Each structure stands twice: as structure tokens, then as C-alpha cells.
C-alpha positions in Angstrom: 0.1 0.0 -0.1 1.2 3.8 -0.6 0.5 6.4 2.0 -1.1 9.8 0.3 0.2 12.8 1.6 -2.4 15.0 3.3 -2.3 18.2 0.8 -1.4 21.0 3.0 -3.6 23.7 2.4 -7.4 22.3 0.6 -10.3 24.5 -1.2 -12.1 21.4 -0.8 -11.8 18.4 2.3 -10.1 15.7 1.3 -8.3 13.6 3.8 -5.5 11.2 4.1 -6.3 7.6 2.7 -4.4 4.6 1.5 -3.8 4.3 -1.8 -4.0 0.8 -3.5 -0.9 -0.5 -5.7 -0.3 0.1 -9.0 -1.3 -2.6 -11.0 -0.9 -3.2 -14.5 -2.3 -2.4 -16.2 -30.4 -27.6 2.4 -31.5 -25.5 -0.6 -34.6 -24.4 -1.9 -34.5 -23.1 -5.6 -38.0 -21.6 -6.1 -36.8 -18.0 -6.0 -37.7 -19.3 -9.7 -41.5 -19.4 -10.4 -44.7 -18.3 -12.0 -48.0 -17.2 -11.1 -50.2 -18.3 -9.7 -47.9 -21.0 -8.2 -44.7 -20.8 -7.0 -42.9 -24.3 -6.3 -40.2 -25.1 -3.5 -36.3 -23.8 -3.7 -35.6 -27.4 -2.9 -34.4 -30.3 -3.5 -34.7 -33.4 -1.1 -33.9 -36.8 -1.2 -37.5 -38.7 -1.6 -38.5 -41.6 -3.5 -42.2 -40.7 -2.9 -42.6 -40.5 -6.9 -40.1 -43.5 -7.3 -38.2 -42.1 -10.3 -36.0 -38.9 -10.8 -36.8 -36.2 -13.0 -36.3 -32.4 -13.5 -38.7 -30.3 -11.6 -39.6 -28.7 -14.9 -41.2 -32.3 -15.8 -42.6 -32.7 -12.5 -44.1 -29.2 -13.1 -45.3 -30.4 -16.5 -46.8 -33.9 -15.3 -48.7 -32.3 -12.0 -50.1 -30.1 -15.3 -49.1 -26.9 -13.3 -47.7 -23.6 -14.4 -44.5 -23.1 -12.7 -42.2 -19.3 -12.6 -39.1 -20.3 -10.6 -37.7 -23.7 -9.5 -35.4 -24.4 -7.3 -34.8 -27.8 -5.3 -32.6 -28.6 -2.3 -30.5 -31.2 -2.5 -28.9 -33.3 0.9 -26.3 -35.0 -0.6 -24.8 -35.9 -4.2 -27.3 -38.8 -4.6 -29.4 -38.5 -7.8 -32.5 -36.4 -6.3 -36.1 -36.9 -6.1 -39.6 -34.4 -5.6 -41.5 -34.2 -3.2 -45.2 -34.7 -3.6 -48.0 -32.2 -4.5 -48.8 -32.1 -0.8 -45.1 -31.4 0.5 -44.8 -29.2 -2.2 -47.2 -26.9 -1.3 -46.0 -26.8 2.5 -42.1 -25.4 1.1 -43.3 -22.6 -1.5 -40.8 -19.8 -1.5 -42.2 -16.1 -1.9 -40.3 -13.0 -1.1 -40.8 -12.8 3.2 -40.5 -9.5 5.5 -40.8 -9.4 9.4 -44.4 -10.0 10.1 -44.6 -7.3 12.5 -43.8 -4.6 9.7 -45.9 -3.7 6.7 -44.0 -4.6 3.3 -44.1 -0.8 2.6 -40.8 0.0 3.6 -39.4 -3.4 1.5 -41.3 -1.8 -1.8 -40.0 1.8 -1.2 -36.1 0.1 -0.5 -36.2 -1.7 -4.1 -37.5 1.3 -5.8 -34.7 3.8 -3.8 -37.6 5.7 -2.7 -38.7 7.7 0.2 -35.8 7.9 2.8 -34.3 4.2 0.8 -32.8 6.5 -1.5 -29.4 5.2 -4.1 -26.5 6.6 -2.2 -23.8 5.6 1.4 -26.7 4.4 3.5 -28.4 1.4 0.4 -27.2 0.8 -2.7 -28.9 1.0 -5.9 -31.1 -1.5 -7.4 -32.2 0.6 -10.8 -30.3 -2.3 -12.7 -32.3 -5.4 -11.1 -35.6 -6.5 -13.2 -37.4 -9.6 -14.1 -36.0 -12.5 -16.5 -38.9 -13.9 -17.9 -39.0 -17.2 -20.3 -42.0 -17.8 -22.7 -42.5 -21.4 -20.9 -43.5 -19.1 -17.5 -40.1 -19.7 -16.0 -39.5 -16.5 -13.7 -36.3 -15.1 -12.1 -34.1 -11.7 -10.8 -31.1 -10.6 -12.9 -28.9 -7.9 -12.1 -27.4 -5.3 -15.3 -23.7 -5.9 -15.0 -22.7 -4.0 -18.0 -24.6 -2.0 -20.5 -25.5 -5.0 -22.3 -24.6 -8.0 -20.3 -26.8 -9.5 -16.4 -25.9 -11.8 -14.4 -28.4 -14.1 -13.0 -28.6 -18.2 -11.4 -27.9 -20.5 -13.5 -30.4 -23.0 -12.2 -33.0 -20.0 -13.4 -32.2 -20.7 -16.8 -31.0 -24.3 -17.3 -32.1 -26.2 -13.4 -30.7 -29.7 -14.5 -29.3 -32.1 -16.9 -32.3 -33.5 -17.5 -34.1 -29.5 -18.5 -33.1 -28.8 -22.0 -30.7 -26.4 -22.8 -32.0 -22.5 -23.1 -33.0 -20.9 -26.0 -31.9 -16.8 -25.8 -35.2 -16.9 -28.1 -37.3 -17.7 -25.1 -36.4 -14.6 -22.5 -36.2 -11.8 -21.8 -35.4 -9.0 -19.2 -37.7 -6.7 -17.9 -36.1 -3.4 -16.4 -37.8 -1.5 -14.0 -39.8 -1.7 -10.6 -42.8 -3.4 -11.9 -42.6 -6.0 -14.5 -46.0 -6.0 -15.7 -46.4 -2.0 -15.8 -47.0 -0.3 -19.1 -43.7 1.8 -19.1 -41.2 -1.3 -18.0 -38.2 -1.6 -20.7 -38.4 -5.1 -22.0 -34.9 -6.5 -23.9 -34.0 -9.6 -25.8 -31.7 -12.1 -25.3 -29.2 -12.6 -28.0 -26.7 -14.9 -25.4 -26.4 -17.3 -22.7 -23.5 -18.2 -20.8 -23.8 -20.7 -17.5 -20.7 -21.0 -15.8 -18.6 -24.4 -16.8 -18.7 -25.3 -13.0 -22.4 -25.3 -13.3 -22.4 -27.6 -16.0 -19.9 -30.0 -14.7 -21.8 -30.2 -11.3 -25.4 -31.3 -13.7 -24.4 -35.1 -13.2 -25.0 -34.7 -9.6 -26.8 -31.5 -9.1 -25.0 -29.9 -6.9 -23.7 -26.8 -9.0 -25.7 -24.6 -5.9 -24.0 -26.7 -3.4 -20.4 -26.2 -4.7 -20.6 -22.3 -5.8 -21.3 -22.2 -8.7 -24.9 -21.2 -9.6 -24.4 -18.0 -11.5 -24.9 -17.4 -15.7 -24.4 -14.4 -17.5 -26.7 -13.2 -20.4 -26.0 -10.8 -23.3 -29.1 -8.5 -24.7 -30.1 -8.0 -27.3 -29.2 -3.8 -27.2 -27.8 -2.3 -24.8 -29.7 -0.6 -22.3 -29.5 4.0 -21.7 -28.9 5.6 -18.9 -29.1 2.6 -16.3 -25.6 2.3 -13.8 -24.6 -1.1 -13.9 -24.1 -2.9 -10.4 -20.2 -3.2 -9.8 -19.0 -6.8 -9.1 -17.2 -7.4 -6.3 -14.0 -8.6 -7.6 -11.4 -9.5 -5.0 -12.3 -8.1 -1.2 -13.1 -9.8 1.5 -16.8 -9.7 2.6 -16.6 -9.4 6.2 -18.6 -11.6 8.9 -21.7 -9.6 9.8 -22.1 -6.8 7.9 -25.0 -5.5 6.6 -26.1 -7.0 3.2 -29.2 -5.6 0.8 -30.7 -7.8 -1.7 -33.9 -7.2 -3.9 -35.9 -9.7 -6.2 -39.4 -10.4 -7.9 -42.3 -12.7 -6.6 -44.9 -13.9 -4.5 -45.1 -12.0 -0.9 -44.9 -12.9 2.5 -44.3 -12.6 5.7 -42.4 -14.6 8.3 -45.2 -16.6 10.4 -47.5 -16.4 7.4 -45.6 -17.7 4.3 -47.5 -16.3 1.3 -49.8 -13.0 1.1 -49.6 -12.0 -2.8 -48.8 -14.9 -4.9 -49.2 -12.6 -8.0 -46.3 -9.6 -7.2 -44.6 -7.8 -10.2 -43.0 -5.2 -8.3 -39.4 -5.5 -6.9 -39.2 -5.8 -3.4 -35.9 -5.0 -1.2 -34.6 -6.8 2.0 -31.7 -7.1 4.6 -29.8 -9.3 6.8 -27.1 -10.1 8.6 -24.1 -12.1 6.6 -23.6 -15.1 9.0 -21.6 -17.4 6.8 -18.9 -16.9 4.0 -16.9 -19.9 2.3 -14.5 -18.5 -0.2 -13.5 -22.3 -1.4 -15.8 -24.7 -1.6 -13.9 -27.8 -2.3 -16.0 -29.2 -5.6 -15.1 -32.8 -5.7 -14.4 -33.1 -9.5 -11.3 -34.2 -11.6 -9.7 -32.2 -14.4 -11.1 -33.7 -17.4 -14.5 -32.5 -15.5 -13.6 -29.2 -14.4 -10.3 -27.4 -14.0 -11.0 -23.7 -13.3 -11.3 -21.9 -9.7 -13.2 -23.4 -6.6 -17.0 -22.0 -6.0 -18.0 -20.1 -3.2 -21.4 -19.4 -0.8 -22.8 -16.8 1.6 -25.2 -17.3 4.2 -27.4 -15.6 6.4 -30.9 -17.1 8.2 -34.2 -15.3 8.5 -34.5 -14.4 12.6 -37.9 -14.3 14.1 -38.5 -11.3 16.5 -39.9 -13.4 19.2 -36.0 -14.7 18.7 -36.7 -18.4 18.5 -35.8 -19.2 15.0 -31.6 -18.5 15.0 -30.9 -21.2 12.7 -27.4 -20.1 12.2 -26.4 -20.1 15.5 -23.8 -22.2 17.9 -21.9 -22.9 15.2 -24.0 -24.6 13.3 -23.1 -26.7 10.3 -25.5 -26.2 7.1 -24.4 -27.4 4.0 -21.1 -26.2 2.8 -21.4 -22.5 4.2 -19.4 -24.4 7.0 -18.9 -23.1 10.6 -20.2 -20.2 12.0 -22.8 -18.2 14.0 -25.6 -16.0 14.1 -27.4 -13.3 16.5 -31.2 -13.9 17.3 -32.1 -10.6 17.1 -33.5 -9.6 13.3 -32.6 -6.2 11.9 -35.0 -3.8 11.2 -35.6 -4.7 7.2 -35.0 -8.4 8.1 -36.1 -10.2 5.3 -35.3 -13.7 3.2 -35.1 -14.1 -0.7 -37.5 -16.0 -1.8 -39.7 -17.7 -4.7 -38.9 -15.1 -8.0 -35.5 -13.8 -6.6 -33.4 -16.3 -8.1 -30.7 -14.6 -8.8 -31.1 -11.7 -7.2 -28.5 -9.6 -5.8 -27.0 -9.0 -2.4 -24.6 -5.9 -2.2 -22.9 -5.0 0.8 -21.0 -2.0 1.3 -16.8 -2.2 0.9 -13.7 0.0 0.2 -16.9 3.2 0.8 -18.4 2.1 -2.5 -21.6 -0.6 -2.8 -20.9 -4.0 -4.5 -22.7 -6.9 -5.8 -21.2 -9.7 -3.3 -23.9 -12.7 -4.1 -26.6 -14.4 -6.5 -29.2 -15.8 -5.1 -29.5 -19.5 -5.5 -31.0 -21.2 -2.7 -33.2 -21.0 0.6 -34.1 -24.2 3.4 -38.2 -23.1 3.6 -40.9 -21.4 2.1 -39.1 -18.2 3.4 -41.2 -18.4 6.5 -38.7 -17.5 9.9 -36.1 -19.7 10.0 -34.8 -20.1 6.4 -31.5 -19.6 5.5 -30.3 -18.3 2.2 -27.6 -19.2 0.2 -25.9 -16.8 -2.5 -23.4 -17.5 -5.1 -20.3 -15.8 -4.0 -19.1 -13.4 -6.8 -15.7 -12.4 -5.8 -14.7 -16.8 -7.1 -16.0 -16.2 -10.0 -14.9 -12.3 -10.9 -12.0 -13.8 -13.3 -15.1 -15.3 -15.6 -17.4 -12.6 -15.7 -14.8 -10.3 -16.7 -13.8 -12.3 -19.4 -17.1 -12.2 -21.1 -16.9 -7.8 -20.2 -16.6 -4.8 -22.5 -14.2 -2.5 -21.1 -15.1 0.1 -18.5 -18.7 -2.1 -17.3 -20.4 0.3 -15.2 -20.5 3.3 -17.3 -23.8 3.5 -19.0 -23.7 4.7 -23.0 -25.1 8.3 -23.5 -27.4 6.9 -25.7 -25.6 8.3 -29.0 -22.8 7.2 -31.1 -19.7 5.7 -29.0 -19.5 7.7 -25.9 -20.7 6.6 -22.4 -21.6 8.6 -20.1 -20.6 9.0 -16.5 -22.2 11.3 -13.5 -18.5 11.8 -12.3 -16.6 11.7 -14.3 -17.7 12.9 -17.4 -18.7 11.5 -21.1 -15.7 9.4 -23.4 -15.4 7.1 -25.7 -13.8 3.2 -25.3 -11.2 2.3 -28.1 -9.0 -0.4 -27.9 -6.4 -1.5 -25.6 -7.5 0.1 -22.7 -7.7 3.4 -24.3 -10.4 5.8 -24.1 -10.9 9.6 -25.3 -12.2 12.2 -22.6 -14.5 14.8 -23.6 -11.8 17.6 -21.7 -8.8 15.3 -20.8 -8.4 13.8 -24.4 -6.7 10.6 -24.5 -6.2 8.4 -21.3 -5.0 5.5 -20.5 -6.3 2.9 -17.9 -4.3 0.0 -16.1 -7.3 -1.6 -15.5 -9.9 -1.2 -18.2 -11.9 1.2 -16.4 -12.7 -2.5 -14.6 -13.0 -0.9 -10.4 -14.0 2.6 -10.4 -13.4 2.8 -6.8 -9.2 2.2 -7.4 -9.3 4.2 -11.0 -4.9 4.6 -12.4 -4.8 6.6 -15.2 -2.2 7.5 -17.5 -1.7 10.6 -19.3 1.4 12.7 -21.6 1.2 15.1 -19.4 0.2 14.2 -15.8 1.6 10.9 -15.7 0.2 8.3 -13.9 -2.5 9.6 -11.5 -5.0 7.7 -9.4 -9.1 8.5 -8.3 -11.9 7.0 -7.9 -15.9 7.6 -7.9 -15.9 9.2 -4.2 -12.8 11.9 -4.6 -12.3 12.9 -8.5 -12.0 15.5 -9.3 -8.8 15.4 -6.6 -6.2 13.3 -8.4 -3.1 12.2 -7.2 -0.1 12.7 -8.9 1.8 9.4 -8.9 4.7 10.4 -10.8 5.3 13.6 -8.3 3.9 13.0 -5.2 1.3 15.6 -4.5 -2.5 16.2 -4.9 -4.2 17.7 -7.8 -7.9 19.0 -8.2 -9.0 19.7 -11.7 -11.3 22.5 -12.4 -13.7 20.8 -14.6 -16.3 24.0 -14.9 -13.2 26.5 -16.3 -11.6 23.2 -18.7 -12.3 21.9 -22.1 -9.9 19.7 -24.5 -7.0 21.2 -25.1 -6.5 23.7 -22.1 -7.1 22.0 -18.9 -6.5 23.8 -15.4 -5.5 21.8 -12.4 -4.8 23.1 -8.9 -1.7 21.8 -7.4 -1.4 21.4 -3.6 2.2 20.7 -3.6 2.8 24.2 -4.9 -0.3 26.8 -3.5 -0.8 27.3 -7.5 -3.4 26.6 -10.2 -1.6 24.7 -13.7 -2.3 25.1 -17.1 -1.8 22.3 -18.6 -2.7 22.7 -22.7 
């Protein structure tokens, strides 16, 4: 780490900070479902039906229309489905505390009222519904102008399910996917994580932390800032997570109360477990990539008697740990329709997408354990598909991107961008992480900044802080205040 010196005098508040080093450049799946009936997100060993088959086939045989499907697998043995009565009792839905209304959760999901996106709450505007022509439904999050991330089981649940056809799916962005003004985008291609595919024979890719997929849209989404994925930073046990999804609504006592909800709702919980190195047990010929990872939390009751992850209880691949029995104000659990939805955490003063909703243990009543695929395990795989500067939206005209804090620029090849005022800039990381942005220009050399402190820049070449006078500058004539010399500089 490089310690950045504090400016001698500041025209705006600047504080000391550590400068990152310069880089060269028991699962319950239906959190997928379909109104009016939502299946269990669970895979169980059961011989009730005397055969093994996918939840989709199960739904077809029973003549039910299913949107979300998640199964709970307790071992790597072939899984069997539950009877109709048992499935009825294990339906999944978004669920909040019974002693509070759903209104705060709707406000959180839409970032309205006191839940505006910013330092206290993440931005849920890039979260939408993923719908298929066959009635399947999940949640997905925009992570670049043309790419969304979701759970693999939403689009390809198991080896008995047909390979997904992009033409059968659409992404609907907005607070209500049934609203007239909701933005709809076709799907151009689907990329399921290779670890998930390798685990299909045992149907345990979710337990092993591979339940993740990328879908490319038929056209880019303008003017919506994509979510920033957590690429490497370690999450912290005990931190607050915020998550969102579409699907039925319920509460911890009563279960489902609104099976036909089409709105985006948010919730919160405390991160209880992290396993960043889940052993997949696959041979190199089956899969030679990174290990999977999972994150988990439990749905605590106000009475304090449903603390599922307390006392070092071992659950699935989440490992050991403990949990506080006291629920937080926005305590909730993800549920049917939420499969593929994001979990955010505030890391290094930036809201990052740390998990993708994978499965749970009950029908979203108190005591449910929600499990998310850990995104950081798969960041290299994700970035291998994404375009440079993935979190900066297109401006809607030509090849220009429009950043609310960095201004307008176009992305060219080899990590070069052409900025409307700075001219040619080289970004060592390709603009992947805007909380750690290194830029090189011919007149300034290497500088460091991020979305929190820009237009302040730290000059690594000269060891001093600069302030860019944006309102007085234009391309070919840029003004910088140099704190080391207490003077104004003109770069032409």
C-alpha cells in the first residue's frame, strides 16, 4: 500500500487515505416461479414418486404452471421430487418480518422515500425480472450496458432440462415488470458457468457455489448505471447485506400473502457465513477452473426463537459460524422469483454486488437460511466476457459513455479512452473497478482517483495532489490546482 500525503491546504475537504498499489495495466430453489403457483426452492431425497426427474418435468406431469424452481439437495445422490402436498408447504416467496408492513421493502426496492441510493443504500435500478415464454421467472442484475448476471438454475436447472434458448427469454427493467412503461430487452446469448455444467450430473452446482450465469442482451441499456461486482475484496461476517428480487410476497409467520406480485422488493439481513473455497470434488477432465464460493444468512424472528445458524450450526457448504438471534429492522429473506437476484455490501465506500441468490431451506418463513453464490470467486470469468468500463452506461448517442462523476468519453482498444476534456487516457485496469482507478496521460503521467474523490487526483509521478477545475476546463486547456505548490496549473 502507498500512503498518500495529506494536501497542505485544501479548497475542498480532502482526507488521508491508503492508496491501492498500481496494477498493470438444504437448498430451496424456487426462487424461480410462475404465477399463480410457486414451487419450492428445494431439492430433497424422496422416493415418493419413485423416479428422478427435473422440477420442470415434475410441473408438467402435474399440469402446473411454474415460474420458479429451486430444489434442495442434501447429498450428491440423484434427487427426487416431493409430493404435491409437501411442495405446497414449501413454496417460496419474498418474505419480511410479520410485525412490519411490506411498504418499506417496496420503497427499498425502488430506492424511494428514505431509501434513496447513496451512502446508506445500494442502487437497485439495474435489477429486473428475467422471464421466459414458458412461464419461468427469476431476477437478474445489469453488470454492463449489455450484460446481466443471474443464477444458472434459472435458465438451466439440471441435466434433465433442455439447453436454454435465448429467444425464449427477455429481461424487463423497472420497478414493476408488468407495468406499461417497463423496459424490455431480448436475450442474445446465454453463458452458464462451466462449474455449473460440470456439476449437472450430480445436480449439486448450487451447493458448490457455481450457480451463476451471464446473459447478453439484444441491445444495450442506456442511462442506467450497472452494478459493480465484487472482484476481490473480502466480505465481512456481521455486515449488513441488502438484496432485491421479484416474486410473491409473504411474511415470516404466514408465508405467502400475495402470490401474484410483479414489483421489485428489497430486504436486508446480516451476513452469517462465508465459504470462499468450496471443494467441488471434480477431476481436472471434468472441470479445471476455480473453486466455488457461497454466502449465507438466516431469517431471524422478532421472538428470537428461530436463529438457524446459531451456535456453530453446520449447514451445507456454508461451514461453521454463529448468528445473532435479534432481527434487524428490514430483516427479510429472498424467495421464489428472487433466484438470481443480487446481494450488495458496502466495501471500500462502494456498494458492490457480492452474491447471486441461489437457494434456501424453507418456504421463506422464520428460520429460513438464504444462500447466495459468492461473486468474487468468479470475477475473472465474469470480466472475461464484459466490455471495458462495464459500469458506465452508454450515453445513447454514438460510441460515447456518460458517467455522472467522470464525464463523457468513448472507449477504444487496448484500455485507451478518449475523454471529452482530458483527451487521451490510458486505464491500467480497463475501467473494471472505479473505486481504484489508475489513469495515464502524456502531460500528467500516472494519476489515481475514484468515484468518491474525483475531481481530486493523486499524481504518482510527482507525489502530490491535484484538483481538476472541470467547469473552467475544456479539451486542450485544462486547469489543475496543485496542492504542493499552492498554484494553478494550465495543461494545454
